[in-house]
N, C-alpha and C positions, 0 to 999 in steps of 0.2 A: 489295794494294793498288793503284790506278789510277796511270797514267804520270803523275809530278808536274809535267812539262812540257806536257801537252796538256790543254785542258778535255774535258770528259765528251762533249760534243757533236762533238768533231774540228775544229772551226771556227776554232779559236785555240791557238796555242802560246807559252808561257811562256820568251823568249829574252831574255838579259843584262837582267834585271829588269823588262821590260814584256811585254804580250802583243800577239802580231804575228797576223794574218790567216794562216792556212794554205793550202795549194794547194788544198784542198777548199774553202773559202767563195771564193777567187779566181775558181774555175773556175764556181762558181755565180753570182756575180756577173758575170762574163762573158755568161752566160746571160739576165740581165735580173733576177735573184731579189732580192729586198729584202734590204738588208744584215741580217746575223745579230749584233745588237750583244752584247756580252760583259755579260751580267747579272751582278748580285751572286751569283745563284743557280748559276750556270756555276762558280764556286770550290767547289761541292761536287760529290763523286762522284755517280755516278749513283743509287748506292743511299743517299747521303744519309749515310755513316757516316764519311766523310774531308772534311775542310775544308783549301784551299790558303791559306797565310799566310807571306807573305815568300818564294814559291817551293817551300816545303816542305809535306807532307800531314800534318796533325795529326788526332787524332780530334775529330768533331764533337761539338755537345751531344747530338744523338741517340744517338752511340755511348758518351758520358759517361754518359747516362740509362739505357741498357741494362745499362752495367757495375754501375750502382750497383742496379740492378735484381736483377741476379746476385748480389750481395752479400746481398741481402734474402733472395734464395730458398736461398742457402747457411746464412744462419743459421736460415730456416724448418725446413730439412732437419736441420739439428744438435738443433733443438728435438723434433723429430719423434723423433730418435732417444733422447734423454735420456727423453722421455715412455714410449717403448718399454720403457725398462729399467726406468721406474719400474712401468708396468703389469705386467710380467714377474714383478718381485719382488712387486707385491700378487696375482697370479694363484697365485703359490707358497704365500703366507700362506693364502689361500683353500682350497686344496687340502689343506694341513695339517688346518685345522678342519674341513674335511668329513670326512676320513678318521677323526676322532676321535667322530663322530656315532654313536649306534646305531641298527641295523637300521630300527627303527619312523620314527625322525626324518629318515632318508633318504627312505623311502618317502614320507611326508607332503610333503616337498620337492618330489620328482619329481611327485606328484599335483598340487600347487598352479601348478607352472611348466606342466605341461600344459592345465589349465585356463584360465590367463593367456593361454597361446600361441593355443589354440582361438578365444577371446573376441576377441584381436586380429585374428586372420585374418578372422573374421565381420565385424566392424567396417570392416577394409580394403576387403572386397569390396562391401559394401552404399555405402561410401563412394565407390568408384571407378564403381558403377553411377549413382549420384546426379550426379557430376561430368559423368559421358558425357552423360547427360539434360539437364543444363543447359548444356553448352555444345557442343552439336552445332552445326555451322556448314556451310551447304550449298555445295555444290562450287563452284567459283569460275569462271565462264564468261568464257572468254578471246575469245569470239567478236566479231567488229566490230559485231554489233547490240547488244551489251552493253558499250560502251566504259567507261561510268560505272561498273561493277564490277570492273573490271579489277584495278585498286590496283597494290600493287608486286611481286607473284608472277609476273604474265603477262611474257611476253618483248616487247621492242621492235620493232615491225614497220616496216621500212624498205623503200621500194618506189620503182619508177622507171615512168615513163610517157611515151612519145611523144604529144603530143595532135594530132599530123597538122595542120600549117599553122594552128595556133590563132590568131586574130586577133578583131578587132572584129566581125566578122558572126559567127563561132562564140559569141563572148561575150555575143551579143545574142540568140543563138536560145536560146528558154526550153528546149527539150527537152534540145539539147546539153550547154547550162550546167548544168541541174540533175543530168544524169547524171555530168557530170564532177565535180561537189561531191559527190555522193552516194558516187562511187569513191573519191574523195580521203580522204574521210571513214572509210574502213575501214582507214586505216592511221595510224601516229604521224608519219611525215614522208615524203613523196614528191619526189623530184626529177624535174621535168618539162622535156623539151625541145620543140622546135619552136615557139617563141613567135614567130609572125611578124606583129608588129602595129607599124607606123609611127607610130601614134598614142599608144602607150606606155599603154593604157587596159586591155586585154583582161586582164592577169593581175591587175590589181586589182579589175576586175568580178568575175572567178571567186574571188578571196580573199574577198570580201564576201558571195558566194552562200555559199561553204563554211562561212562562220562563222555563217550563221544558226540554226545548232541547235549549233555548237561552235565556239569561238574558235580559229582557225587564225592564225598569224603567217606571214610570207612573208620569204624573202631571193630578191631579185632581180638578175639579172645586167644589165650593159651589152649592148649588142648587141655581137655576137661578129665579129672580121674587122678589127679596130683594128692589131692588131699585123702582121698580113700581107695588105696590099692585093692582092698578086700573085694569090692563090687565094681570096681572098673579094670579094662584092660585094652589092649592096642584096638582089640576089633568093636567094642564100645565107645573109646573115646572118641570125640568128636570136637569141634570149634563153633563158636558162635560168632557172628557179625551184625555190627549194624551198619548198613548203607544209608546216607542221609544228602538230600539236596542241599547244597551250599548257599543256595539263594534263598532258603526257607529255615535251616535249622544250623545251629553251630555246635560242636562238641565243646564240653567243659572238663573233660578228663580221659583218662584212656582206659577206663573200665576198671572194675573189681570182680575177681571171684567170690562167691559165698565161700567161707572157710568151713568146709565139708567134715568137720574133725570129728563128728559124730556119725559120718558115714550114713546120713540122711538120703543121699542121692548117689546113683552112678555116675552120673555127670553132673558135676555142681553148676547151680545158676550164675550167669554173668550180669553184671549190670553196667550202667554208664549213665551219666548227666549230660542233658541237652538243654539249649536255649533256644526260642524262635527268633530268628534274626529280625523279625519284624517288632518285636515287643519285649517285655520283661518278664514272659511266660518261660519258667524252667521247669523242667520234669525229669524223674528217672525212671528208664527203662529196665525192665528185668525180664531176662529170657533164658529159657531152658527147654531141653527135650525129656521129658518124662520117660524111664525105662518101662516099657508096657507092661512086664511080668512084675512089676513092684509098684505100680500105679498109684493104688491107694495110700500107700505108705509113703509116697512122695508127695503126693498132691497134698496130705493131711501134713506136711512138714513146711509149706508153703507159709504157713502163718509164721513160721521162725524166720523166713526168709525177709518177709517185710518188717519184721522187728529188726532185724539185722540192717537193712537197709536204711530205716529211719536212724539207726545209731551210726552207720557210714555216712548218711548225708544228714548232719542235725539241721542244718537251716533249710532243707527242702520240705514241701508239704504235698508233692504231687508224685505219688508212685505208681507206675503202670507195669503190672507184669504179665506176659504176653509170650506163647509160645505152643509147641506141640506138646500137651500137657496127657496125651492117650486118655482124655477123660470122658469116655463113653464105652458104650456096646460091652464087650466080653472083658474089656481092662477094667472099667469102672462103671458101674450102672448109677442112673438117676437117684436110686434109692440109698445104695451105698454112699453117695457123694453126699447126699443131705444130711447123713449123720456126722459129716466132718465139720470142725472148728470154722475150717475157711469158708463154709457154705452157710453161713448165719449172717444175721442183719448188718454186719458189720463190714461185708464186703458186697460188691457188686460184680457179678458174672455178665459180661457184655454179651458174649455169644450164647444165644440160647442153648439148652439141650437138645431140641430138635433140629437144630441146624447142620446140615450136611457140611463137613469139612474135608471129605477125601474125594478124591474123583473118580474112585472106582464105580463102576455102574453098580447099581442096587445098594450101594452102600448109602447110610442115613446117618452116620456116626459123627459126633460134634467132638473130634479128637481135640482139635486146636481153640484155643479160648484166649480170652483177654480180661484180667481182673482188676479192679479197683479197690482200695479201701472206699467205705461208703464217705469217711469225711473228706477224701478227696478227689470227689466226684464232680466238683463245680465247673471245670473245665469241660467236662465230657457234655458233648452236644446231642445225647441220646440217639446218634445214629451210627450205624454199623452196616458192613457190607462183606459179602464173600464174592471171590472171582474164581471160579471152578473151570473155565475154558482154558484148559493147561495141558501140555503136553510132555512139558519137561520135569514135571514132578507129579506124584500120587497125593500131593495134597493141595488144597485149596488155598488162596492167600485170603486171610482175613484183616478186617480194618476197621478204625473206628475215628470218629472226627472230633476234634478238641479245638477250643477257642485258641486263637494266637494270642489273645491278651490274659494275663494274670488275674485272677477273679479271686 
C-alpha cells in the first residue's frame, strides 16, 4: 500500500488534515515551473487500487470491482469442479454399458466411429483451404511511400531535422520548400530546429506545402531567448516546430518552453505532448538546438530538462528528447560526453556516436541525437535511421520507430 501521507507524484504531503507542498514541489517552483495542483486524481494511488479518504487509504472502485470479479471466477471454478464430477459419473456408466456388449456390437461401434472421424477430418481440411483462399491479405507495406496503407500495425515514426537557417527566403525557394515538405511527409511527426524568420511566416508557408497532399498540423514555439538575455540575442534566437500527420498523431497542448531562469541554454528547449491517433499511446517530445561553443555545458543540463518535463506533465511516462545537440567532434568528444550524468545508465542515446548526421563530405559527426530515459524506453522498437540525401539543409534527418500502443 502507498504512503498514506504522500500524493503518488510526491508533490504534496498530507499533514494535520490538509495537503501541503513538499520540498520537491517547492524546489521546482523556485526554478520557474508551473505549480502542480492537487487534482482529485492525485488522491488515487499510482496503480488506481487505493483511494485516500480523510487521511486513510481505502480500496478504490477499481479494486472493489476486481474483488467482485474474483468472486465470480471462484464460482465458475466451483461449477467446473461440479461438472467434472458429474462427467466422471456419466463416463463410468458408459464404460459399464459398453462392457456388457457382444464382440460384434463393439466392432460395429468402432467402425462407425472411424468412418465419422475420417469424414470430419476431410471436411476440416477442405474448409481450411477455402478459408485461407478467401481471406488472403497482402503484406502490409510500412514504407513512407505507402502511408495510406500503414494502418494500425506499422510503428510510429518520430524524426528530428535542423533546417539550417530556415527563413522566408528558403520558404519562398520552390526547390528547397518542396524538398522539405516531401521529406517531412515521410514521418508521422518531425521536430524542426533553426527556424530564423523575424516575419514569422516561413513555418506556416512550409506547413501549407506539406499539407498539399497530406494534412499536417503544427505546434510552433515562441522565439527562444526570452528567459536569458545574457546568452541570447536576435542573431542567436530561433524557433522550433513540431509538424505532425493528423491521420497518425494528435496534439494535446500548444507546447511549453523550459524556464531557463539559470541561463543554462542560449536557446531554451521546447516541449509538446502528443497522442497516437490509433491508440492510447501518449508521449512528450522535447527539442532544442544546442549552442556549439557551449555544447558540453548545455548537454549536461539536459538532465534538468527531463526533470522539469516530468514535473510539467505529471501523468506522462514517455519523454523523448531530440534535436541538434552538437554532441560530437570539436564541440563535444565521446570521452567528454561519457563524463556527463546524462550519459549514465539511466538514459538511452538512440543515435550512436559513430553515426553521421551532417551532410558535408568527409564529415562523420553525430551532432543530432535522440535521448530517452531508460525507464521510458518500452515503446522504442530498437530501430533508428538517418536520411542524408538532402540539398535543403546541411543536416541529415534522424528518426526512430515507436510502438503505436501504450506498453
